N, C-alpha and C positions, 0 to 999 in steps of 0.2 A: 560243738552242741551242748546248750546250756542243759543243766539236769531235769529243771523243769519239761524243756523239749522233749529230750530222753523219754521221761515216763508217758509225757502225755503222746509222743508218736506211738508207742507200744500198744496204749488206751486207744489210738485210731485203729491201727494197723489189726488191734485183737476183733474190731467190728466186722471188719472184711473179713476177718479167720471163720469168726462165729458165722456170721450171716451169709456168706456167700460171695462172689464176684458182682452179682447184683447189686450188693450194699456198697463198692468199693468207692463210690461217688460220694459215699457219706462220711466215708473215712477221709476222704480227700477234702472234703469242709471242713471235716474237724482240724484237718493237719494245717489246712491255710490259716485259721484260728490259733493252733497253738504254736506255729512257727512265728505268729504276731507276739505271743506272749514271753517267747525267747529274744525276739528282737528287740522289744522295747527294753529289756535288761541289757541288750546289746549298744543300745544309741541315748539311753538316759542314764542317769544314778539308780543303783538298785534300791528300788524299792518293793518289800512284798508283796504289800495288800494291794500294788498295781498289777503283779503278773496274777496273784491268785484270783482277783475279780475274772481275768481274762481265764484263767481255768475254768471255773463254774460255766461262764458262757459257752467253752467249746465243748464241756461235755454235753450240754444242750443242744447243740447246734443242728442236730437233726430233726427233733420236735421242732425248733422254731421254723426251717424250714419247709416241713411238713406244714406249719400252721398256716405261713403264706399261701402254700399252694391250695388249701381251703378255702380262705379268702378270694386266691383267684378264680376259683370253679365256680365260687357262689356269684360274684361280681355283681353287687345288689347296687342299686343307685341311692342316692341320700333319702335318710330318714326310715329308708324300706330295709337297713341291712340287718337284721335281724338274725340271720345265720353267720355272718362276718362276725360280728357284736359277741355271739353267745360262744363263739369260737375261740375268740381271745379271754372272754370272762371267764371260760373250762381250763385253759391254758393257767391264767394267773391262779384261779382256785386252784388247781391241784398242786400248786406252787404256795401256797399257803397265805397266798394273797384275801382277804376280804373284801368283798365284792360290795357295792352300793350303786344299784340298777336303776335307771329311770331319771337320772338325775336333770334338773333344768326343766322339767317337763318332756325330754326327749325319749321315749321308750328303747331307743337304743345307744344313750350316752349311758356312760358307768363310770365308778372311780374304784381302781381296786390299790387297797391300801396295806403295804406291811411296816411293821416295826414300832416303835414307839418314842415317841419325845422329837424333839428340834436336833439337827434343822431338817425340814420337809425340802425333799427334791422331789421334784414332779418330772413325767416323762408324757407328750404327750404322744396318742397314737390313734391315725385316720386309716377308714377302712372300708369307703364308698367309692364307687363304680362311676365310669361314664355313659349316659346313652351311646349307643349304635356303634360303639367299637368292639363288638366282640370279634376274638383273634385267638387261632390256636397258636404256641409258642414254635412256630416254624417260621424261614424267613422269606415268604409269600403273600400275598393277602388270601388267609383263607378263614375267615368268620365260623366258629364255631355253631353260632346261632345266626341267622343273618337279622341284624338290626336289634339283636341282643345290648345289652351293655359290654363295657370292657374295662380291664385296670389298664386306662392308656396315662394315667399319671403314678401307676404304682403303688397306691394307698393302700396294697396288699401286704408290698415288701414294707411299708412303712408301720403297721400296725405290728407287726410281726415282729419286727426289729424291735421296737419300742417294748414289747412284750417282754420278749428275751432279755433285752437290757435289764428291763426293770427286776426280771426274775433272778437275773445272774448279781443282782445291786442286792438284793434281799437275801439272798443265800450268804453272801460275803459278811451282809450286816449281820447275819447270825452265828456264822462261824468265827468271826472275828472280836464279835462281841461291841461291836461299836454302835455307840446311841443312834438313833437317828428314824427318820422315817421315809419309804420312799413310796409315791404315788403314780400310778399310771392312768391317765387319765384317757378314756374311749372317747373318741370324739366325731361322730356323726358330721356326712352332709357339710365336709369342705368346700365342694363343687358347688359355688351357688345358693347353698342352704344356710350358711353362717353359723354351723353348730357350734362353735365356740362363743359366740358372741352372747349367744342365749345364756351359756354357763357362766361366762364373767361377769353378765348381768346380774346373775343370780348366785356372785360369790362363792361358785363351787372353787375357782384357784386361789380365794383367801387363807393366808398364813403357807404359804409355799416360797422358801427363799429363793430358787433358782427354778426356772423353766429349761429342759430341755428338748430339742424336737431337729428332725432332722427330713430330707425329701429326696426320692430318688431322683436322679438326674443322668448326662452323660458325659460329666467329669466330677473330679473329687475336689471340692474347695469347702472351707469354713470361711469366704468372706462377709464381713460384717454389712451385710446387704439389707438396704431397706426397701418396701413395697411401695404400691400405689393404693390410697385410700379409693375404696368402692361401695357405690350405692346403685341399687337397680329396683327396677319398679314395671308392674304389668301394667299399659295403658288399654284400656277397654272401651271401644265407642260402640254405642248405642244407635241406629238408626231405625228406617221404616221399610219394610220388603214390598216390593210392587215390581208388575211383568216390566222387564228392561227396555222393553222394545214397543207395546202396547200401550204403557201407564209410566213412563219413569218420573214424571212431573209427579206422581204422587208418592214416590219413595223419598227416601232420603240415605244415601250410602254411608254405612260406618267404616266401609275400606276409604272413602275420599279422606273421612275424617285422619285415619292412618297415615295415608299418604300426604296429605297437608300438614301433620305434625310432623313427618320426616322429609318432608321439603324444607321446614323452618330450621330444622334441627341442622341439616347440612350446611343449610344457608349460614346458621351458628359457627358452624368449626372456623370460619375465617376470623371470629372475633373470639377467642378464646384462647388461654395459656397454652403456648408448643406443648406443655408436658401433659394434656389434658387428652383424655381417649374414651371416643364414645362409641358405641357400636349396639346394634339391633338385630332381633329379627321377627317378622312379622307370623306369629305363630296360628293366627287365623286369620281369613281374606275373603272369606265368600263360599259358599256350595258351586255355583254353576252360574257361569254368564249371563245368562237371561234371566235372572235375579237380584235386585238391588240386594247387596248385601246389607242386614240386619243386624248383623254383629262382626266386629275384627277386633282385633287386639294384636300389640306389637309388645315387645320385652327390649329394654334397656338398661344397657351399664353403662355407667360414667364413672372414671377414674379420674383420678390426679394425684401427687404427692402430697397434697396438705389436706387433711379432711376437710379441713373450713373451705377450701377451694372446692373440692369435689361437692360438698352438700351446695354450695351457692349453681354449682352447674346445674346441677340436677334440677333446683328452683326453678332454675331458666329451662330446662326440658320441660317440666310441669306447667309452666305458662305456654310456650308454644302447642302442647295439648291442648289445653284450654281455649286456648284461639282458634285451633283446627276445630273443636266441637262446634265453637261460636259461628265460624264461619260456615261448616256444613251442615248446620241445625241438627247437629245428631248431641247423644246426652253422652258425656265422659263419666266413666271411675278410672282410678288408679289405687294401686296397692304397692308400697313398698315391701319388694324382694327380701334383700336385705343389704347389708352395710358394713364393709370392713375399715378397722383404722388401718393407717400403712406401720407397716412392720417397725420398732424403736430399736435400731441397733445395739447391741452391748459390747462393745470394743473388750471390756476387762473377760467375760466369758468368752467370746469368736477366738482371742490370741489363744486363751489354753485349748481349747479345741482345735485350733490348727494347728497347736505344739502336738497335740496326741495323736491327730491322724497324720502328722509327718513321722511319727515315731512308729506308726505301725507296720506291717507286710504290707508292702504295694500288692494290689490287683495283678494279675497275669491270666489270659487265656491258654486252655489249651489248645493245641492244635485242631480240634473238631470244635472248640467255641470262636476260634480264627475263621474257618470255613464258614461259620454261619454268621460270623460280623461281616465278613466281607460282603456275603450275598446284601445283605440288610444294606451294607453300602450302597450296591450299585442302584438301589431303588431311593438312594435319598436325592436330593437336589443339592447344587451348590458344591462346593468342596469340603466334604466331610474333615473334622480331625483325625489324625493317624490312630488307627488301631493301640497302636505304644502308648498314646495320652491316657489310656486306663490305669497304668501304672505310674502318674504322675499327679501329686498335689500341685492346684495352680497357685500361684502366686497370691500371698495375703492382702487384701485391698478392703477398702470401705467405698461403698459403691450403692447401686441401685437398680430396680426392675421394674417393666411396666404392667406385672401380675399384680396380683391381691391375692391376701391368704387370711382368713380369719385368724392364724396366729398374730397376726396385729394388734386385735384387742386384747390378748393375753400378754403381750410385751409391755403395753401400758399398764399393767397392774403389775406382772412379776419380772424380775429382771431376766429376759429371754435370751437364749443362743441356739441357731439353726446351722445345719452344714448341708452339704450336698456328698452323694458319692454316685460311682459309675455305675450304677445297674441296666444304664441301654446303652448301645453302640454310639460310641464316640459319633457327634454329630447330627441324634436322633431330638428330632422336636418332642416335647410334653404334647398329649392328646393325639398320639397318632397310633395306629396299627402295629408301626414297628416299635414302640415303646411296648406296647401289649405282650406283644412275640419275645422281644427279648426279657421280658419281667416276669416271665410264666417258666424261662428255664435257668439253667446255673450260671448263664452271665449275668442276669438279676438276682439269683441268689447270692453269688459272690460278692457283688456290691452290698447286698442287704446287711450279710454278716461282716461285713468293714463296718457301715453304721452299728452294727451291735456294739464291736467295741469300740466305738469312739463313744458312745453314750454310756457303756459302761465303766470305760475307766474315767473318762470326766465326771461322771457321778459320784462314783467312789471318791474319787480325788475331794469334791466339793465338802464331805463329811469331815476330812481332816483339815481344809484348809479355811478356816473362819473369816481370815483376813479378804481372801479373795470374794468371798460370799460376801462381806460390808464394802468393798470398794465398787463391785456391781451395782448393790443395793443403790448408791450413791450415785452410780453415773445414771442410772434410770431416773433418779429424782430430780436432778441438776436437767437433763435433756428435756424431761417432760414440764418443768417449770414448776415453780413454789404452788400456784393457783390452780393446778390441774384437779378437776373433777371428770371421772369418767362418766361420759354418758353413751350409752349407744346408740350406731347412725341409723339403726333401724326402730328407733322410738320403744314403743311399749308393747309392739305386734307380738304376738304369740309366736312360735315356733310354727312355720310354714309346713305340716307332717306330710302332705299331702303335691308338694312342689311339683314333684319329679312323676306323678301320676297322670 
């Protein structure tokens, strides 16, 4: 056992001895982090700074999990995350960060800054929940509050891991006298609200040399993946109410407008690129069958791997809406709700993150966690990956997914790298109650702590490897082209602070 691991093991067991057996779990979490500090020295050339930042992280592991659980319990929707945002701010303020609140006109957005000079390394922190997915941390469907929000995408873990990694880097900067600045960006409303896009548009990320982020998942991977561009809109049709039986000729149905639009868009699916995605929900369709609907609304997402194609497809959807309004003699209003660029992968940074993840202690379930995971497996469709896969880092590759994220806009301004760790039981889909359940207990916490290690280790290395930063910057510039000028897909609209109300 390395001397660092021996010392830190004593620290971990001291927690259990001083605070009782009920606190032994926290000692276990600390030990898993500290074992990683020892493991790093065993598989890579000894670099004291690498080990030191992991030690700082390990000492704060209990506070990080407590922070995640605070945000988990709050489970607030996009742009309404007052308690969640404040919890993250308070954690960072206690660790000597300077907090700037309400950036880009968003009350729950913030920037936490520590240090001085360059380089400036950034870490993204999300914290919004999803509607209707309240769930207790148990392996059966049990909402805490029926129809209430829940963290089905694990953003409570996301924000807490990013904050704890930022705090560890700050302590490391101070203790080593390293010049540089660490910034943790509190980014609200990723789920359909495009919080980062408004921050990007207002220049909040200017001056950052590299941006780190991660996301909860059911596997460990640092693959350099892109996403789809996404543009969304709410289409509102206004008709004329009338008695549907005795005077239907006097009415004009807003619902007819919605249905005519949907029919035309569904016909359009035959004549769009294969990698396109278009989906919608009718959010309002009338109040009673015997009343010709005076108002109806449909909400559309339009996606494609290329942002210009996504914009073109959205305009075709708009034309279908206009035609539907004309044909049904209703009046159309529409509002662009959000727009995201596809993620611009950065292999220079991704390969470093992949190497760091492989250097750390693999995840492993306890007997109790295995029982929990087995029960979750019984609720999943298909043939989920084996539970042992939580200890595996997936092969490095360059690829793409059909999801979308507002991280995309950041990646076209700043060299950006992301990764996933197994915070959910293998095979668990995002946006499911199963994801909430695992994310609220030790399975999720273990994956989160691994993410904290990867972030802290990579971040500290970037201050020492200026050449890596230069290569990452050059790769981004080449990939986006010499003539690139950033222009948000959502135009000049203001943040839709009430979009989830």
